[in-house]
C-alpha positions as CSV (number, residue, x, y, z in Angstrom):
1,M,0.0,0.0,0.0
2,I,1.3,3.4,-1.0
3,T,0.8,6.0,1.8
4,L,2.8,9.1,0.6
5,S,4.4,9.3,4.0
6,H,6.6,12.3,3.0
7,L,3.4,14.4,2.6
8,F,2.2,13.5,6.0
9,A,5.6,14.5,7.4
10,N,5.4,17.8,5.6
11,N,1.9,18.3,7.1
12,R,3.2,17.7,10.6
13,N,6.0,20.1,10.1
14,W,3.7,22.7,8.7
15,A,1.1,22.3,11.5
16,A,3.9,22.6,14.1
17,R,5.3,25.7,12.4
18,V,1.9,27.5,12.2
19,E,1.1,26.7,15.8
20,K,4.5,28.0,16.9
21,E,4.0,31.2,15.0
22,H,0.3,31.6,15.9
23,P,-0.4,29.9,19.3
24,G,-4.0,28.6,19.4
25,F,-4.5,29.1,15.7
26,F,-6.0,25.7,14.9
27,E,-8.3,25.7,17.9
28,Q,-9.7,29.1,16.9
29,L,-9.9,28.0,13.2
30,A,-12.0,25.0,14.2
31,N,-14.6,27.2,15.8
32,Q,-15.4,29.5,12.9
33,Q,-14.4,30.7,9.4
34,K,-15.0,34.4,8.6
35,P,-13.2,35.1,5.4
36,E,-13.7,38.5,3.7
37,Y,-12.6,37.2,0.3
38,L,-13.7,34.6,-2.3
39,W,-11.0,33.6,-4.7
40,I,-12.1,32.2,-8.1
41,G,-8.9,31.0,-9.8
42,C,-7.3,28.5,-12.1
43,A,-6.7,24.9,-11.0
44,D,-3.0,25.3,-12.1
45,S,-0.7,23.9,-9.4
46,R,1.6,26.9,-9.8
47,V,-1.1,29.3,-8.6
48,P,-1.6,28.7,-4.8
49,A,-4.2,31.2,-3.8
50,N,-3.5,31.6,-0.1
51,E,0.3,31.8,-0.6
52,I,0.1,34.4,-3.4
53,V,-1.7,36.9,-1.2
54,G,-0.1,35.9,2.1
55,L,-3.2,34.8,3.9
56,L,-3.6,32.0,6.4
57,P,-6.2,29.2,6.3
58,G,-9.6,30.6,7.1
59,E,-9.0,34.0,5.5
60,L,-9.7,33.1,1.9
61,F,-12.6,31.1,0.5
62,V,-11.5,29.4,-2.7
63,H,-13.0,28.0,-5.8
64,R,-10.7,26.8,-8.6
65,N,-11.3,25.3,-12.0
66,V,-9.5,25.0,-15.4
67,A,-9.0,28.6,-16.7
68,N,-10.9,30.3,-13.9
69,L,-14.2,30.3,-15.7
70,V,-17.5,31.5,-14.3
71,I,-20.2,29.7,-16.3
72,H,-23.9,30.3,-15.5
73,A,-24.7,26.6,-15.8
74,D,-21.9,25.5,-13.5
75,M,-23.7,24.5,-10.2
76,N,-20.3,23.9,-8.5
77,C,-19.1,27.5,-9.0
78,L,-22.5,29.0,-8.3
79,S,-22.9,27.0,-5.1
80,V,-19.6,28.2,-3.9
81,L,-20.5,31.8,-4.8
82,Q,-23.9,31.6,-3.1
83,Y,-22.5,30.2,0.1
84,A,-19.7,32.8,0.2
85,V,-22.1,35.7,-0.4
86,E,-25.1,34.7,1.6
87,N,-23.6,32.7,4.4
88,L,-20.1,33.9,4.9
89,K,-21.0,37.5,3.9
90,I,-17.7,37.9,2.1
91,K,-17.0,41.5,0.9
92,H,-14.8,40.8,-2.1
93,V,-14.8,38.3,-5.0
94,I,-11.5,38.1,-6.7
95,V,-11.3,36.5,-10.1
96,C,-7.7,35.7,-10.7
97,G,-6.3,34.3,-14.0
98,H,-2.6,33.8,-14.8
99,Y,-0.3,34.3,-17.7
100,G,0.6,31.1,-19.6
101,C,-2.7,29.5,-18.8
102,G,-2.9,26.1,-20.5
103,G,-6.7,26.2,-20.6
104,V,-6.7,29.5,-22.4
105,K,-4.1,28.2,-24.9
106,A,-5.9,25.0,-25.5
107,A,-9.2,26.9,-26.2
108,V,-7.7,28.6,-29.2
109,S,-5.5,25.9,-30.5
110,A,-6.3,23.9,-33.6
111,Q,-5.9,20.6,-31.8
112,P,-8.7,18.6,-30.2
113,H,-8.3,18.0,-26.4
114,G,-11.3,15.8,-25.7
115,L,-13.9,16.5,-23.0
116,I,-12.3,19.7,-21.8
117,D,-13.0,21.3,-25.2
118,N,-16.6,21.6,-24.1
119,W,-15.6,23.4,-20.9
120,L,-13.3,25.8,-22.7
121,R,-15.8,26.8,-25.4
122,P,-16.6,30.2,-23.7
123,I,-12.9,31.2,-24.2
124,E,-13.0,30.2,-27.8
125,E,-16.1,32.4,-28.2
126,L,-14.4,35.2,-26.4
127,Y,-11.4,34.9,-28.8
128,R,-13.7,35.2,-31.8
129,R,-15.4,38.3,-30.4
130,Q,-12.1,40.0,-29.5
131,K,-10.2,38.8,-32.6
132,A,-9.9,42.2,-34.2
133,E,-8.2,43.6,-31.1
134,L,-6.0,40.6,-30.6
135,M,-4.8,40.5,-34.2
136,T,-3.4,44.0,-33.8
137,I,-0.8,42.5,-31.4
138,R,1.9,41.1,-33.7
139,D,3.9,39.2,-31.0
140,E,2.2,35.8,-30.5
141,E,3.2,35.6,-26.8
142,E,1.9,39.1,-26.1
143,R,-1.3,38.2,-27.9
144,F,-1.7,35.1,-25.7
145,K,-1.1,37.2,-22.6
146,R,-3.8,39.6,-23.7
147,L,-6.3,36.8,-24.2
148,C,-5.5,35.6,-20.6
149,E,-6.3,39.2,-19.4
150,L,-9.5,39.4,-21.5
151,N,-10.7,36.1,-20.0
152,V,-10.4,37.6,-16.5
153,V,-12.4,40.6,-17.5
154,E,-15.1,38.3,-19.0
155,Q,-15.4,36.3,-15.8
156,V,-15.7,39.4,-13.7
157,K,-18.6,40.4,-15.9
158,N,-20.1,36.9,-15.5
159,V,-19.8,37.1,-11.7
160,G,-21.5,40.5,-11.7
161,N,-24.3,39.2,-13.8
162,T,-25.2,36.2,-11.6
163,T,-28.5,36.4,-9.7
164,I,-26.6,35.8,-6.5
165,V,-24.6,39.0,-6.8
166,Q,-27.4,41.0,-8.3
167,E,-29.6,40.0,-5.3
168,A,-26.9,40.9,-2.9
169,W,-26.5,44.3,-4.4
170,R,-30.3,44.8,-4.3
171,R,-30.2,44.0,-0.6
172,G,-27.6,46.7,-0.1
173,Q,-24.9,44.1,0.9
174,P,-21.4,45.5,0.3
175,L,-19.8,43.3,-2.3
176,C,-17.0,44.2,-4.8
177,I,-15.7,42.0,-7.7
178,H,-12.1,42.3,-8.7
179,G,-10.2,41.1,-11.8
180,W,-6.5,40.2,-11.2
181,I,-3.9,38.3,-13.2
182,Y,-0.9,36.5,-11.8
183,G,2.6,36.3,-13.4
184,I,4.0,32.8,-12.7
185,S,7.4,34.0,-14.0
186,N,7.8,36.7,-11.3
187,G,5.2,35.8,-8.7
188,L,3.4,39.2,-8.9
189,L,-0.3,40.1,-9.2
190,K,-1.6,42.7,-11.6
191,D,-4.9,44.5,-10.9
192,M,-6.8,44.7,-14.2
193,G,-8.7,47.7,-13.1
194,V,-12.2,46.3,-13.6
195,S,-13.6,46.2,-10.1
196,I,-17.3,46.6,-9.8
197,S,-19.5,47.0,-6.7
198,S,-22.9,47.8,-8.1
199,P,-25.3,46.9,-11.0
200,E,-24.6,50.2,-12.7
201,E,-20.9,49.6,-13.0
202,A,-21.2,46.1,-14.5
203,P,-22.2,47.2,-18.1
204,K,-19.2,49.5,-18.3
205,I,-16.7,46.7,-18.1
206,E,-15.5,45.9,-21.7
207,T,-11.9,45.2,-22.3
208,G,-10.2,46.2,-19.0
209,D,-8.1,48.9,-20.6
């Protein structure tokens, strides 16, 4: 039987280190979670949500999928969003993509990738809508980076258009949606400047320029 004992050893070391730095941390954590942030990010193993923003367990509610998509038929993502907004009363939704996203690249490649092509269809459609702008970028790598950015902007709009967020705003609940992108090559976040905190602001989001 394979037990991955080295990972359990890592876990014990990590738990001991956290408890030493923050005495009583786990006891307090077991009693409640009150995060102010929901992170909707990519499943890529190189983009660890808590570590990127320097937050401890319990401070960031997280949903991740391939290419950080927010699809209105995805009950998984919507359930996370609803719980975060209505139960945890989070104040910020952060949609975070990353440069070099394999999902974004696969969506616009000429090669079939099987089942995941269905999931990535919204990015393919986004590419078609934004093709005129993208084709003005001569450098292929820069064009790819811009599509990763546009995908973030699109998902911010999708979050803002959910009934969950619209109802929260109607109730007067403070809730802001942010669009960020992460550079794996330097470890830094970039704010796309597309934050929205009301229904009136949502239609103004176009390209994130």
